C-alpha positions in Angstrom: 19.7 -4.9 -7.6 21.2 -8.2 -6.4 19.2 -11.3 -7.4 17.8 -13.4 -4.6 20.1 -16.3 -4.0 18.8 -19.7 -2.8 20.9 -19.5 0.3 19.5 -16.0 1.2 16.0 -17.2 0.6 16.6 -20.2 2.8 17.9 -17.9 5.5 14.8 -15.9 5.5 12.5 -18.9 5.8 14.6 -20.7 8.4 14.5 -20.3 12.1 16.6 -17.3 13.0 19.2 -17.1 15.8 17.8 -16.0 19.1 19.2 -12.4 18.7 17.8 -12.0 15.2 14.5 -13.6 16.3 14.2 -11.1 19.1 14.9 -8.3 16.6 12.3 -9.5 14.2 9.7 -9.7 17.0 10.7 -6.1 17.9 9.6 -4.9 14.4 6.0 -4.6 15.7 6.8 -3.3 19.2 6.8 0.3 20.3 5.3 3.3 18.5 4.8 3.3 14.8 6.9 5.7 12.7 5.0 8.4 10.9 3.0 7.3 7.9 4.5 10.1 5.8 7.8 11.9 5.8 8.9 15.1 4.1 11.6 15.6 1.5 13.6 17.7 4.1 13.4 14.8 6.6 14.6 12.3 4.0 17.6 14.4 2.9 18.6 15.0 6.5 18.6 11.2 7.2 20.1 9.9 3.9 23.3 9.0 5.8 21.6 7.0 8.5 23.0 3.4 8.6 19.5 1.8 9.0 17.8 3.8 6.3 16.5 1.8 3.3 15.0 4.0 0.5 12.9 2.0 -1.9 12.1 3.8 -5.1 9.1 2.3 -6.9 9.2 2.2 -10.7 7.5 0.3 -13.5 10.8 -0.7 -15.1 14.5 -0.9 -14.1 15.2 1.5 -16.9 13.0 4.2 -15.3 14.8 3.7 -12.0 18.2 4.0 -13.6 17.3 7.3 -15.2 17.4 8.9 -11.8 16.4 8.2 -8.2 17.0 9.4 -4.6 20.7 8.7 -3.8 21.1 5.2 -2.4 17.6 4.2 -3.3 17.0 0.6 -4.2 14.7 -0.4 -7.1 11.3 -1.8 -6.1 9.4 -3.1 -9.1 5.8 -2.0 -9.0 4.5 -5.5 -9.7 6.6 -7.4 -7.2 4.5 -6.7 -4.2 1.1 -7.0 -5.8 1.3 -9.7 -8.5 -1.5 -10.7 -10.8 -2.6 -14.4 -11.0 -5.0 -16.4 -13.1 -7.5 -15.9 -10.2 -7.3 -12.1 -9.8 -5.5 -8.9 -10.6 -3.1 -7.1 -8.2 -3.3 -9.6 -5.4 -1.3 -9.8 -2.1 1.9 -11.9 -2.5 2.2 -15.1 -0.6 4.3 -15.3 2.5 7.0 -17.1 0.5 7.0 -14.3 -2.1 7.1 -11.6 0.5 10.1 -13.4 2.1 12.0 -13.6 -1.2 11.3 -9.9 -1.8 12.5 -8.8 1.6 15.7 -10.7 1.0 16.1 -9.2 -2.5 15.6 -5.7 -1.1 18.1 -6.2 1.7 15.6 -5.5 4.4 16.8 -6.1 8.0 14.7 -6.2 11.2 16.0 -2.7 12.1 15.6 -1.1 8.7 14.0 2.3 8.6 12.1 2.1 5.2 11.0 5.1 3.1 9.0 4.4 -0.1 9.3 6.8 -3.0 7.0 7.1 -6.0 7.1 9.0 -9.2 4.4 11.2 -10.6 0.9 10.5 -9.2 1.5 6.8 -8.4 0.7 7.3 -4.8 -1.8 4.5 -4.7 0.8 2.0 -5.9 3.1 3.1 -3.1 0.3 2.9 -0.5 -0.2 -0.7 -1.7 3.5 -1.4 -1.1 3.2 0.0 2.4 0.1 -2.1 3.1 2.0 -5.2 2.0 4.9 -4.4 4.4 2.3 -3.9 7.2 0.5 -7.1 6.4 3.6 -9.1 6.7 5.0 -7.4 9.9 7.6 -5.3 8.2 5.8 -1.9 8.2 6.2 -0.4 11.7 9.3 1.5 10.6 8.1 2.3 7.0 6.9 5.6 5.7 6.0 7.2 2.3 7.9 10.2 1.0 5.0 12.7 0.6 5.2 14.3 -2.8 7.5 11.6 -4.1 10.4 11.9 -6.4 8.9 14.7 -8.6 8.8 17.1 -5.6 12.2 15.9 -4.5 13.6 17.0 -7.9 11.6 20.2 -8.1 13.2 21.3 -4.8 16.7 20.8 -6.3 17.6 17.9 -4.1 20.3 15.4 -5.1 19.6 12.8 -7.8 21.6 9.7 -8.5 21.8 7.2 -11.4 24.0 4.7 -9.5 22.7 1.3 -8.4 23.7 0.7 -4.8 25.2 -2.7 -3.6 23.9 -4.3 -0.5 23.7 -7.7 1.2 20.6 -9.9 1.1 18.1 -9.0 3.7 17.5 -10.9 7.0 14.1 -9.5 7.9 11.6 -12.2 8.3 8.0 -11.6 7.1 5.4 -13.0 9.3 1.9 -14.3 8.6 -1.3 -13.5 10.4 -1.7 -9.9 9.3 -5.3 -8.6 9.5 -5.4 -5.9 6.8 -7.0 -7.9 4.0 -10.7 -8.5 3.6 -12.4 -11.0 1.3 -15.9 -11.1 -0.1 -17.3 -13.0 2.9 -15.8 -10.5 5.3 -17.4 -7.6 3.4 -20.7 -9.4 3.0 -20.9 -10.0 6.8 -20.6 -6.2 7.4 -23.1 -4.9 4.9 -25.3 -2.2 6.6 -23.4 -2.7 9.9 -22.9 0.8 11.6 -19.6 -0.2 13.1 -18.0 -0.6 9.7 -18.0 1.7 6.7 -17.4 0.3 3.3 -15.6 2.8 1.1 -15.5 2.8 -2.7 -12.3 4.5 -3.9 -13.2 4.7 -7.6 -14.3 7.7 -9.5 -17.9 8.7 -8.9 -19.1 7.6 -12.4 -17.9 4.0 -11.7 -19.5 4.1 -8.2 -22.8 5.1 -9.9 -22.6 2.3 -12.4 -21.3 4.1 -15.5 -18.8 1.7 -17.0 -15.7 0.4 -15.2 -15.2 -2.8 -17.2 -16.5 -5.1 -14.6 -19.2 -7.8 -15.1 -21.9 -5.9 -13.2 -21.4 -2.1 -13.0 -22.3 -0.2 -9.8 -21.1 -0.5 -6.2 -21.4 -2.7 -3.1 -24.6 -1.9 -1.2 -24.2 0.6 1.5 -20.7 1.7 0.3 -19.9 5.4 0.4 -17.7 7.0 -2.3 -14.3 8.6 -1.6 -12.5 8.8 -4.9 -8.8 8.3 -4.3 -7.9 11.4 -6.3 -9.8 13.6 -3.8 -7.2 12.7 -1.2 -4.4 14.3 -3.3 -3.2 17.8 -3.8 -0.9 17.6 -6.8 1.3 14.6 -6.0 1.0 15.1 -2.2 -1.4 13.4 0.2 -3.5 16.1 1.8 -3.0 17.0 5.5 -5.0 15.2 8.3 -7.6 18.0 8.6 -8.4 17.8 4.9 -8.6 14.0 4.9 -10.9 14.1 7.9 -13.2 16.6 6.2 -13.4 14.4 3.0 -14.1 11.3 5.1 -16.8 13.1 7.1 -18.5 14.5 4.1 -18.7 11.1 2.5 -20.3 9.6 5.7 -17.3 7.9 7.3 -17.8 8.4 11.0 -14.9 8.7 13.5 -14.2 5.5 15.3 -15.8 3.2 12.7 -13.8 0.5 11.0 -13.2 1.0 7.2 -13.1 -1.5 4.4 -11.9 0.0 1.1 -12.2 -1.3 -2.4 -11.9 -0.2 -6.0 -11.5 -1.9 -9.3 -8.7 -4.4 -8.4 -7.3 -3.1 -5.0 -4.8 -0.4 -6.1 -6.7 2.8 -5.7 -8.3 1.6 -2.5 -4.9 1.3 -1.0 -4.7 5.0 -0.8 -8.0 5.2 1.0 -6.8 2.5 3.3 -3.7 4.6 4.1 -5.8 7.8 4.6 -8.0 5.8 7.0 -5.0 4.6 8.9 -3.6 8.1 9.1 -6.9 9.2 10.7 -6.8 6.4 13.2 -9.4 4.0 11.7 -9.1 0.3 11.9 -8.9 -0.3 8.2 -8.8 -3.2 5.8 -8.5 -3.6 2.0 -10.9 -5.8 0.1 -8.2 -7.3 -2.1 -10.4 -8.8 -4.7 -12.3 -5.5 -4.9 -15.1 -5.0 -7.4 -13.5 -7.3 -9.9 -14.2 -10.1 -7.5 -17.6 -8.8 -6.1 -19.2 -8.0 -9.4 -18.1 -11.3 -10.9 -20.2 -13.2 -8.4 -23.9 -13.5 -9.1 -24.6 -14.3 -5.5 -23.6 -10.9 -4.3 -25.8 -7.8 -4.6 -24.8 -4.7 -6.6 -26.4 -1.3 -6.6 -26.4 0.5 -10.0 -27.6 4.1 -9.6 -27.2 4.8 -13.4 -29.6 2.0 -14.2 -32.1 3.3 -11.7 -31.9 6.8 -13.1 -32.8 5.7 -16.6 
């Protein structure tokens, strides 16, 4: 993948020409593309001039071993960097601009995110980052990911594509991220459902590696793995049944959290698919449990 050059970075952050500015503004106009696409759809559209396939991988070596033809490498830590203040945080606007340039994203790009194995939650986090910075209206996830793509005998490439630096301009002001104050202000408020995406044992207070085990008061539990069937995200009807059984009522706003904000990204995506106004508590339980001024419910301690 081409390195981000200083001139390209400057282009992203500078004022765009009138035509490009209009195109950038148009990123959020009109209907949103589907949240998920099928392998058949992607293969049919591989030759589209505006298509940008981003294959998420932990290392460049993994990407080079095989990917969807034409796919560009998206490092799994580039869109959710860890800092001394927290793990797996949202990148800054400047970091998002540099990444958009590096990936060759244009205002008109039709983006498809591809994952390997069961790393759907990481991919949902990448989609959330695009959405937060105004680049997500034409972005979707390949449901089933690269493993299903290969199982179906679809083409695989080991070539690294060449492309120009991107001209898409990330914007600030996204409203998909919640902080502790936002969550605290919505405790026990019927218009908002707080959803814990961790396994049930962590929700109950059995381990988890956080300062104070348990969950946020009033939170319901929707383990992120329950939203998957193999490597695929379940269909809308199944997602709705899971949400309803957990106590998420139609029409309510959803704030999801987990350990550090990765697993909760899949719950955020499922909520969006079902039409909920949804946000992600980026600090998640790492932040909440580390603050003595915030309440925690520990069901395991109560049961003893």
